[in-house]
N, C-alpha and C positions, 0 to 999 in steps of 0.2 A: 711533279717536279722530278728532274733527273738527279743523278748522283752528284753530290758535292765533291768536287775533285781537289779543292783547296784545303789546306790544313794550317794550323798555327805554326809559325816558323818559316813558311814559304815566302819568297820574295815575289811581290806582285807589282804590276803597273796599273795606274788608274786610266780607264779608257775615255771617260767623259766627265764633264763638270768643271768646277773651279780648280781642281787639282789634276787636270788632265796631263798625262805624261809623267807624273811624279811616281817614283818607285819607293817602296817601303816594305818592311816585314810585317806579316800578320801577327798580331798579338793574341787575338781571340776570335774564334768562329762560332757564331750562334746558328746552328743548322736549322732549327725550327723557324727562325725569322729570316733566314737566308741573308744574313749580314755578317760583316767582319770588321774588327777594329784594326787599323793599319797605322803603324808608327809614322807620325808627322803628316798624316792626311786627315782632313775634316776636323781640324783643331778649332775648338770654341773656347771662349773665356766665360768662366762662371764667377759672378760676384757674390761672395758669401759673407754674411754678417758674422762677427764674433759672437759666440753664444755657447749653448750647452748642447753637447751631443748626448742624446738620451738613449738608453738601451730599453727598447720596448715603448710603452705609452706613458711612462712616468715623466712628469715635468718638474719634479722636486729635485733641487740641486744635490742634496745629500745622498740620494739613493742610487749608487752605482753609476754616477754620471761624471764626465770629465769635460772641462771647458775646451772648446776648439778655437783655433785661431781663425780669424776672418781674413779676407783679402780677395785678390783676383787670381783665380787658378785656371790654368789651361789644361784641357783634356781632349782626348780623341773621341769623336762620336762614331758610331757604326756607319759603314758604307755598304750599300747593297752589293751582293756577290756578282751580279751581272755587270757591274761597272769595273770589275777587276779582272786582270789576265795574268796568269802565271808567267814568271820570267825564269827561263831555264838557266841554271848556274853554269852549264857546260858551254852553251852557245851564246849566253848573255843576251838573248833576244826573247821578247814575249812570244809565247806559243800556247797552243791548246795541249791538253793532256789526254792520253788514251789509257785504257786499262788493258792489260794482257794477263792471262792466267798462266803462271809458270810454276810447276811443281806443287800445285794445289793452293797457291797463294796469289792474290791479286798484286800486280805490279803497275805502278804509274810509269808511262813512257812519254817523253817529249815528242810531239808530232813533227817538229821542225828538224831535229837532228837525229831522232831515233834512239837516243840514249835513255837508259832508265833514270827516272827521277826519284831519288830516295825520299822517303817520308822524313820530315824533320824530327829530331829527337825531342821528346817532351822533357822539360826541365823539372 
């Protein structure tokens, strides 16, 4: 597998599937699985019963447990990285990324406009 050029905070566009053409920000990248969670993409609904959230394996109500509210919750599921393409903030178009070594550090560069693509700041 090659280098993973996308990082959390990057704006990406979906290349194929139900959400083709949609743009969103990456919330999380799991490099080992080669997937990423993108805001507003691959949204599913989870039907959850009201019950007890237990810490560990204990199912007794009084031992460090707190009741959780049930309902229908929406959450983003991971999208494979090969379905995503980086969107350059300078030219506002999807493009590939290249790496260049400048001053002993790697730098990401937009292949469409040639401008350096800064890594997003981790919050």
